[in-house]
C-alpha positions, -999 to 999 in steps of 0.1 A, spaced: 559 340 179 550 341 143 571 310 135 553 291 163 519 301 149 529 291 113 542 257 125 511 251 146 489 260 116 508 237 92 507 209 117 470 213 121 465 213 84 486 182 79 467 163 106 433 173 92 444 163 56 454 129 70 423 124 91 396 138 68 398 110 42 394 84 69 364 103 84 348 105 50 352 68 44 340 58 78 311 82 82 277 66 77 245 85 84 228 73 116 190 73 119 180 107 129 216 120 131 212 147 105 196 179 118 165 188 97 173 216 74 210 214 82 240 200 64 244 162 69 270 149 45 307 157 48 307 175 15 276 195 23 290 205 57 322 219 41 303 236 13 280 253 37 308 264 60 329 276 30 301 301 23 288 310 57 320 314 78 338 339 54 305 358 51 301 359 89 337 371 92 332 398 66 300 411 82 315 410 116 345 430 103 321 456 88 305 460 122 338 460 142 355 484 118 326 508 114 334 545 111 342 560 145 322 591 155 342 621 166 347 623 203 342 586 210 369 566 228 396 549 208 387 513 201 408 486 216 424 462 189 416 431 211 379 441 212 377 446 175 393 412 169 370 396 193 339 410 176 350 395 143 357 361 156 325 361 176 305 365 144 323 334 131 316 314 163 279 324 160 278 310 124 295 278 135 270 272 164 240 279 141 254 254 115 256 229 144 221 236 155 204 236 121 167 232 127 172 208 156 154 221 188 171 194 208 206 206 198 196 242 206 186 233 241 217 211 245 240 240 235 223 263 260 228 237 287 265 233 279 271 270 277 254 275 311 280 252 327 309 275 317 321 296 346 352 319 345 368 316 379 397 340 370 398 373 352 406 370 315 427 400 305 424 395 267 388 392 255 401 372 226 410 344 250 373 342 260 361 340 224 387 313 216 371 293 244 338 297 227 354 287 194 367 255 210 332 249 223 317 254 189 340 230 171 337 205 199 299 206 196 302 201 158 325 171 163 302 157 191 271 156 169 290 140 140 295 171 118 331 162 112 336 182 80 322 213 97 344 208 128 375 204 107 369 233 83 358 255 112 390 248 131 411 256 100 392 288 93 394 300 129 432 292 131 437 311 98 415 341 108 432 344 142 466 342 126 458 370 101 440 392 127 468 388 154 495 397 128 482 433 128 485 436 166 513 459 179 541 442 197 536 440 234 564 458 253 575 461 289 587 493 305 619 496 325 641 522 341 676 511 333 704 523 355 740 517 345 769 524 369 805 522 357 823 545 380 839 575 365 838 558 331 801 560 328 798 592 309 826 580 285 808 546 279 774 562 273 777 562 235 786 525 235 757 518 260 732 535 237 747 517 207 740 483 225 704 494 231 699 503 195 715 469 185 687 451 204 662 475 188 651 490 221 634 524 223 649 545 250 651 580 265 679 593 286 665 604 319 696 613 340 734 612 335 764 619 356 801 609 357 792 577 376 756 568 366 733 569 335 695 563 337 673 554 308 636 548 303 635 517 280 607 499 261 616 462 258 596 438 236 585 406 252 607 385 229 639 404 240 657 390 271 671 417 293 699 395 305 714 395 270 714 433 271 729 433 306 758 409 295 766 431 265 767 463 287 789 446 314 814 436 287 821 473 282 839 473 315 866 446 315 876 454 351 841 442 363 832 473 382 801 481 362 765 473 374 732 472 355 698 475 372 664 470 355 635 485 374 601 473 361 577 502 354 541 502 346 529 522 316 512 554 327 
């Protein structure tokens, strides 16, 4: 997943580096296009964003990572990350609005059209939607430098923030049956589980069956583990069963 994120970030950077010079050369101020009191030129947009977006992220982090009072519930990492990015989105939208009342009403109108028809499990997904709305608004009103820099900043901020997230795992009850050889093969079975870096607990064992509670990261395919275990029994009498369990 990290490789995909890095490649996506590099691809975005290359595209923006190729596109920005053309935008800068083609951009001409239109009558009334610049918002009063807001950045109008490409250089001014990037300069303002370079100051305000990191400041918004820093202040948002100070609020999200504030000292926790004793006895209060544990904070969810996704909520903390969302609060930081939300501060950046607010700064982007205010840079788009500037002092233009028309833009402010336009943003309110666009935001009112958004409806979530399905439940979003990760609040970060919702704030990324708002981020996309913010950079789309910036591009739509001709603030190309702000739109490009905001996209780069948000991609970088999300990549850094999400790198601190614990790996998501699935929980299984693994049952291995290899006849009367099960107990003999148990050390080799556990060696295979360690080879795939799976955390496990032995729940039950007999001469014909061994049961484990296993935590499997999302990037590990259980069929590869199954194939490795089945190869321990060349006669083909062994069986492997994964029973999906929810975390209690």
